[in-house]
C-alpha positions in Angstrom: -33.3 14.6 -14.5 -35.3 13.5 -17.6 -35.1 9.8 -18.3 -33.9 10.4 -21.9 -31.0 12.4 -20.6 -30.1 9.6 -18.1 -30.1 7.0 -20.9 -28.1 9.2 -23.3 -25.3 7.3 -25.1 -26.3 3.8 -24.1 -26.5 1.5 -27.1 -28.8 -1.5 -27.7 -31.7 -0.4 -25.4 -35.3 -1.5 -25.9 -38.0 0.4 -24.1 -41.7 0.0 -23.1 -43.6 2.8 -21.5 -43.2 6.5 -21.0 -39.6 7.9 -21.6 -40.6 11.5 -21.0 -40.5 11.3 -17.2 -38.1 12.5 -14.5 -35.7 10.2 -12.6 -35.7 11.1 -8.9 -32.9 8.8 -8.0 -31.1 5.5 -8.9 -30.7 2.3 -7.0 -29.4 -1.3 -7.7 -30.5 -2.4 -4.3 -34.3 -2.7 -4.0 -34.2 -1.8 -0.3 -32.8 1.7 -1.2 -35.5 2.5 -3.8 -37.7 5.5 -3.1 -40.6 7.1 -5.0 -39.8 8.0 -8.6 -36.5 6.0 -8.6 -35.0 4.1 -11.5 -34.1 0.5 -10.4 -31.3 -1.4 -12.2 -31.5 -5.2 -11.8 -28.0 -6.7 -11.7 -27.1 -10.4 -11.8 -24.5 -10.9 -9.2 -22.5 -14.0 -8.1 -24.7 -14.6 -5.1 -28.0 -12.7 -5.8 -29.9 -11.7 -8.9 -31.5 -8.2 -8.7 -34.2 -9.4 -11.2 -35.7 -11.3 -8.3 -36.3 -8.1 -6.4 -38.2 -6.2 -9.1 -41.5 -6.4 -7.3 -39.9 -5.1 -4.1 -38.4 -2.2 -6.0 -41.8 -1.3 -7.5 -43.5 -1.6 -4.1 -40.9 0.8 -2.7 -41.7 3.4 -5.5 -39.6 2.5 -8.5 -41.2 4.0 -11.7 -38.5 2.8 -14.1 -37.0 -0.7 -14.2 -33.8 -1.6 -16.1 -33.3 -5.3 -16.8 -31.3 -7.6 -19.1 -33.4 -10.8 -18.4 -37.0 -10.4 -19.7 -38.1 -13.7 -18.1 -38.7 -11.8 -14.8 -41.2 -9.3 -16.3 -44.2 -11.5 -15.8 -45.9 -11.8 -12.3 -43.8 -8.9 -10.8 -46.6 -6.4 -10.4 -45.5 -4.4 -13.4 -48.4 -2.1 -14.4 -48.7 0.2 -17.4 -47.3 3.2 -15.5 -44.0 1.4 -15.0 -41.4 2.1 -17.7 -39.3 -1.0 -18.6 -35.8 -0.6 -20.2 -34.1 -3.7 -21.5 -30.3 -3.5 -21.8 -27.8 -6.0 -23.2 -25.8 -5.7 -20.0 -27.2 -4.0 -16.9 -23.8 -3.5 -15.2 -22.6 -1.5 -18.2 -25.9 0.3 -18.3 -25.7 1.2 -14.6 -22.2 2.7 -15.0 -23.4 5.0 -17.9 -26.7 5.9 -16.2 -24.7 6.9 -13.1 -22.3 9.0 -15.1 -25.2 10.8 -16.8 -27.2 11.3 -13.7 -24.3 12.9 -11.8 -23.3 15.0 -14.9 -20.0 13.1 -15.6 -18.2 14.4 -12.5 -14.8 12.7 -13.4 -14.4 15.1 -16.3 -14.2 18.0 -13.8 -11.0 17.1 -12.0 -7.7 15.1 -12.8 -8.3 11.4 -12.3 -5.4 9.0 -11.6 -6.1 5.3 -11.6 -3.7 2.8 -9.9 -3.9 -0.9 -10.7 -1.7 -3.9 -9.9 -1.5 -6.9 -7.6 0.3 -5.1 -4.9 1.3 -1.5 -4.0 -2.0 0.2 -5.1 -2.8 1.5 -1.6 0.6 2.8 -0.7 1.1 4.4 -4.1 -2.3 6.3 -3.9 -1.4 7.6 -0.4 2.1 8.7 -1.7 0.6 10.6 -4.7 -2.0 12.2 -2.4 0.6 13.3 0.1 2.9 14.8 -2.6 0.1 16.7 -4.4 -1.1 18.1 -1.1 2.4 19.4 -0.3 2.1 21.4 -3.5 -1.2 22.8 -2.3 -3.8 20.7 -4.3 -7.0 19.5 -2.8 -7.0 15.7 -3.3 -9.6 13.0 -3.1 -8.6 9.4 -2.5 -10.6 6.2 -3.2 -9.3 2.8 -2.1 -9.0 -0.2 0.1 -8.4 1.5 3.4 -11.0 4.3 3.2 -12.2 7.2 1.0 -11.0 10.7 1.7 -11.5 14.3 0.6 -8.4 16.1 1.8 -8.0 15.2 5.5 -11.7 14.2 5.8 -12.2 10.5 6.1 -15.5 9.5 4.4 -15.5 6.1 6.1 -14.0 2.6 5.5 -14.4 1.0 2.1 -16.5 -2.1 1.6 -14.4 -2.9 -1.5 -11.3 -1.6 -3.2 -13.3 0.1 -6.0 -16.9 1.0 -5.3 -19.8 -0.1 -7.5 -20.3 2.4 -10.4 -23.3 4.2 -8.9 -21.6 4.7 -5.5 -18.4 5.7 -7.3 -20.1 8.4 -9.4 -22.0 9.7 -6.4 -18.6 9.9 -4.6 -17.1 11.8 -7.5 -20.0 14.2 -7.5 -19.4 14.9 -3.8 -15.7 15.6 -4.6 -16.7 18.0 -7.4 -18.9 19.8 -4.8 -15.9 20.0 -2.5 -13.8 21.5 -5.3 -11.1 18.8 -5.4 -8.3 19.3 -7.9 -7.3 15.7 -8.3 -8.7 12.3 -7.4 -6.4 9.3 -7.0 -8.0 5.9 -6.8 -7.2 2.2 -6.6 -8.7 0.4 -9.6 -9.2 -3.3 -9.0 -9.3 -6.0 -11.7 -12.8 -6.8 -10.6 -13.9 -3.2 -11.1 -12.6 -3.2 -14.6 -14.1 -6.6 -15.4 -17.5 -5.7 -14.0 -17.8 -2.3 -15.6 -17.6 -0.3 -12.3 -15.3 2.3 -13.8 -16.9 2.5 -17.2 -17.4 6.2 -18.2 -14.6 7.4 -15.9 -12.4 10.0 -17.5 -8.9 8.8 -16.4 -6.0 11.2 -17.1 -3.3 8.9 -15.9 -3.1 5.1 -15.2 -0.4 3.2 -13.3 0.4 -0.6 -13.3 2.5 -1.4 -10.2 3.1 -5.1 -10.7 1.4 -8.4 -11.5 1.4 -11.8 -9.7 -1.0 -14.6 -8.9 -4.0 -13.4 -6.8 -7.8 -13.3 -7.1 -8.1 -16.5 -9.1 -11.3 -18.2 -8.1 -14.8 -19.0 -9.3 -16.1 -15.6 -8.0 -13.2 -13.5 -9.4 -11.0 -14.5 -12.3 -10.9 -18.0 -13.9 -7.1 -17.7 -14.8 -4.2 -15.3 -14.9 -4.9 -14.3 -18.5 -8.4 -13.0 -17.5 -6.8 -11.3 -14.4 -4.2 -9.5 -16.6 -6.6 -8.6 -19.4 -9.0 -7.1 -16.9 -6.2 -4.8 -15.5 -5.1 -3.9 -19.0 -8.5 -2.3 -19.7 -7.4 0.7 -17.6 -4.9 1.7 -20.3 -7.7 1.8 -22.9 -9.3 4.5 -20.7 -6.5 6.9 -20.0 -4.3 9.2 -22.0 -1.0 8.6 -20.2 0.3 5.6 -18.3 3.2 4.6 -16.1 4.3 1.0 -15.7 6.9 -1.1 -13.8 9.7 -2.0 -16.2 11.0 -4.7 -13.9 7.8 -6.8 -14.0 7.7 -9.3 -16.9 3.9 -9.1 -17.4 3.5 -5.4 -16.8 6.2 -4.6 -19.5 3.7 -6.1 -22.1 1.4 -3.1 -21.5 3.6 -0.8 -23.6 2.9 -2.9 -26.7 -0.7 -3.8 -25.9 -2.0 -0.3 -25.0 -2.0 1.2 -28.5 -3.7 4.5 -27.6 -2.0 5.3 -24.3 1.4 7.2 -23.9 3.3 4.7 -21.7 6.4 5.6 -19.7 8.3 3.2 -17.5 10.0 3.2 -14.0 12.2 0.6 -12.4 15.4 -0.5 -10.7 17.0 -3.3 -12.7 15.9 -2.7 -16.3 16.2 0.3 -18.6 13.4 2.8 -17.7 12.4 6.4 -18.1 12.7 6.8 -14.3 15.4 4.8 -12.7 16.3 4.3 -9.0 20.0 3.9 -8.1 22.2 3.6 -5.0 19.4 2.1 -2.8 19.9 1.9 1.0 17.4 0.0 3.1 17.1 0.2 6.9 14.5 -1.1 9.4 12.6 2.2 9.3 13.2 3.6 5.8 14.6 3.3 2.3 16.5 5.9 0.4 17.7 6.0 -3.2 18.9 8.3 -6.0 16.6 9.3 -8.9 16.6 12.0 -11.6 13.8 14.5 -11.2 13.8 17.1 -13.9 17.5 17.8 -14.7 18.9 16.9 -11.3 19.7 13.7 -9.4 17.9 13.8 -6.1 18.2 11.7 -3.0 14.8 10.5 -1.9 14.0 8.9 1.5 10.8 7.1 2.2 9.5 6.3 5.7 8.4 2.7 4.6 11.2 0.1 4.5 11.7 -2.4 1.8 12.6 -2.7 -1.9 8.9 -2.7 -2.9 8.7 0.8 -1.3 11.2 2.1 -3.9 8.9 0.9 -6.7 5.8 2.6 -5.1 7.8 5.8 -4.7 8.9 5.7 -8.3 5.3 5.2 -9.5 4.3 8.2 -7.4 7.1 10.4 -8.6 6.3 9.4 -12.2 2.7 10.6 -11.8 3.4 13.8 -9.9 6.1 14.8 -12.3 3.4 15.4 -14.9 2.1 18.1 -12.6 5.5 19.8 -12.4 5.8 19.2 -8.7 9.0 20.6 -7.1 11.5 18.0 -6.0 11.7 19.4 -2.4 7.9 18.8 -2.1 8.3 15.2 -3.2 11.1 14.7 -0.6 9.0 16.2 2.2 6.0 14.1 1.4 7.7 10.8 1.1 9.9 11.0 4.2 6.7 11.4 6.4 4.5 8.9 4.6 2.4 6.6 6.7 -0.1 4.1 5.3 -2.5 2.2 7.5 -1.7 -1.6 7.5 1.2 -1.3 5.1 4.5 -2.1 7.0 2.9 -0.5 10.0 4.9 -0.8 13.2 2.6 -0.9 16.3 3.9 0.9 19.4 3.6 -1.3 22.5 4.7 -1.3 26.2 7.0 -4.3 25.7 8.9 -2.4 23.0 8.6 -5.4 20.7 8.9 -4.9 16.9 5.4 -5.8 15.7 4.5 -5.0 12.1 1.0 -5.2 10.6 1.0 -5.6 6.8 -1.8 -6.4 4.3 0.4 -9.0 2.4 -2.2 -11.6 1.3 -0.6 -13.1 -1.8 2.4 -15.3 -2.3 4.6 -12.5 -3.8 3.6 -9.9 -1.2 4.2 -12.3 1.7 7.6 -13.2 0.2 8.4 -9.5 -0.2 7.5 -8.4 3.3 9.3 -11.3 5.0 12.4 -11.0 2.9 12.5 -7.2 3.5 12.3 -7.5 7.3 14.7 -10.4 7.4 17.4 -8.3 5.7 17.5 -5.8 8.5 16.3 -7.7 11.6 19.0 -8.7 14.2 16.9 -11.5 15.7 14.2 -13.8 14.4 11.4 -13.1 12.0 8.2 -14.5 13.4 5.5 -14.8 10.7 1.8 -14.9 11.7 -0.6 -15.3 8.7 -3.6 -17.1 7.2 -5.5 -17.1 3.9 -8.9 -15.7 3.2 -11.8 -18.1 2.5 -13.8 -18.1 -0.7 -10.6 -16.8 -2.5 -8.0 -18.6 -4.6 -7.2 -21.8 -2.8 -4.3 -22.5 -5.1 -2.1 -20.0 -3.3 -2.5 -21.4 0.2 0.2 -24.1 0.1 2.5 -21.7 -1.8 2.2 -19.2 1.0 2.8 -21.8 3.6 6.0 -22.9 1.9 7.1 -19.3 1.5 6.7 -18.4 5.1 8.3 -21.5 6.5 11.3 -21.1 4.2 11.7 -17.3 4.8 10.7 -16.7 8.4 12.6 -18.1 11.3 9.2 -19.3 12.8 5.8 -19.4 11.3 2.4 -19.4 13.1 -0.3 -20.5 10.6 -3.7 -19.2 11.6 -7.0 -17.9 10.4 -7.6 -14.7 8.3 -11.2 -14.0 7.0 -12.6 -17.5 6.6 -15.8 -16.2 5.2 -18.0 -19.3 4.4 -15.1 -21.8 4.6 -14.0 -23.8 7.6 -10.9 -22.1 9.1 -9.4 -25.5 10.0 -9.6 -26.6 6.4 -7.8 -23.5 5.2 -5.1 -23.8 7.8 -4.5 -27.5 6.8 -4.1 -26.4 3.1 -1.5 -23.8 4.1 0.3 -26.3 6.3 0.7 -28.6 3.2 3.2 -26.1 1.9 5.0 -25.6 5.3 5.5 -29.4 5.5 7.6 -29.4 2.4 10.3 -27.3 4.2 12.6 -27.7 7.1 11.2 -24.5 8.6 9.8 -24.3 12.2 6.1 -23.7 12.4 2.9 -24.3 14.4 -0.8 -24.1 13.6 -3.1 -22.1 15.9 -6.5 -21.6 14.2 -7.7 -18.8 16.6 -5.9 -15.6 15.3 -5.9 -13.9 18.8 -4.3 -17.0 20.3 -1.8 -17.0 17.4 -0.8 -13.4 18.1 -0.6 -14.1 21.8 1.8 -17.0 21.1 4.0 -14.8 18.9 4.2 -12.0 21.6 5.1 -14.5 24.3 7.9 -16.0 22.3 9.4 -12.8 20.9 12.3 -10.7 22.4 13.4 -7.1 21.5 15.7 -8.3 18.7 12.9 -10.2 16.9 10.2 -8.8 14.7 6.6 -10.2 14.5 4.9 -9.8 11.1 1.1 -10.0 11.3 0.3 -10.5 7.6 -2.9 -10.5 5.7 -5.3 -8.2 7.4 -3.5 -4.9 7.4 -5.9 -1.9 7.7 -8.9 -4.2 8.3 -10.6 -3.8 11.7 -12.9 -6.9 11.3 -12.8 -10.6 10.8 -15.4 -11.9 8.3 -17.0 -15.2 9.3 -20.1 -16.6 7.5 -21.2 -13.2 6.1 -20.8 -11.3 9.4 -17.9 -8.9 10.1 -16.8 -9.2 13.7 -14.7 -6.4 15.3 -11.0 -7.4 14.9 -8.5 -4.6 15.1 -5.0 -6.1 15.5 -3.7 -2.9 17.0 -6.2 -3.1 19.8 -5.7 -6.8 20.2 -1.9 -6.3 20.6 -2.5 -3.6 23.3 -4.9 -5.9 25.2 -2.7 -8.9 25.1 0.4 -7.0 26.3 -1.6 -5.2 29.0 
């Protein structure tokens, strides 16, 4: 594709060199550059792509897109290299990728789900319902990326970088998908990963404290405003009427048609007569002109909200109520209230809860229907909001009958330090707890103390099959660990 076409619609560019050349490919990682490529230098939190301009040129880059001109000197930039200076290379990369792949998101229905919790489950619910109706659906999110039943592999992040995202969209166009449903993280909105995406529908599930750190959001206002950007990008939106923060979206998103769903407050789609068991939740809701009884195979009040969000979205497609019922009764989402079968016949649940509110929700939900004790096993991730650690320790010790504080993904922090910070919260309560830094030993302790009336909740890692320590991801699948420990 011609460079002028690739740069079409990007404002504020300055150029030096030949613009009438073909772009053979795009990369923002100098190691992936091939002959004739366009290289975009991005300033990240840990690395600066501008430092790798020479490596990109050595690997064959013919066009360099930069925002910091101080790196031009002494980088082996000869006269045959075209230099493009952009005000913001993250924004430029998103638009370049859209142009290079012929704006693929305009060729299918695109549904974006944002919120602190519930994104993954809601995307799986929407996908399942639309597929019951006969659509071919793509899914992009935390667990993995899919085209129909085909798993494209685990995700490295909730929402891919803009270049990888547009490439994925292009593959979905090639596979003739009808609709793509994707998780849209606050970081992806803040860092321009979804710029240029043609969203038809946006959903805001809920909002609570999470992702507040030096490398993410400085405060809750920045976190909320980042999520709010989704509703400047879509025509229609659905929001949780029971969430104080999320309700604000209706007034703030001036150009988006916002509808609501909820349980406690007035809403366009309202759930009534809710019954929760240890294996499901069912409720009454009006679909079309009729009141329908919906049953979802994931227990908990939060599951009602996720179901309402999914029903709100699919109703715009005119989906039959019976198809909705069929899809939701069978729904299974990896690492979300996932019960692990085992030879001891113990109730062991894996859940991705990694924020104070999500931990409170899952522990309260299982406590409401468990005959015996609730045994909570959890930790907090390193290099993430340290302010939530003591809060989660207090929540678990107050809610569960017994808490085992352990490690999660320590990343570059000392696991012992994180565990002590969590313990500060547990100390404020009268709850029973123990600290076991080694997560395998913590799981073993829980299994040894549990009986068939109890439930063990392994919170935090969910679908993840690794533990991240000092930049390395080591194999760590809790399902396999449970099997080995019990064997």
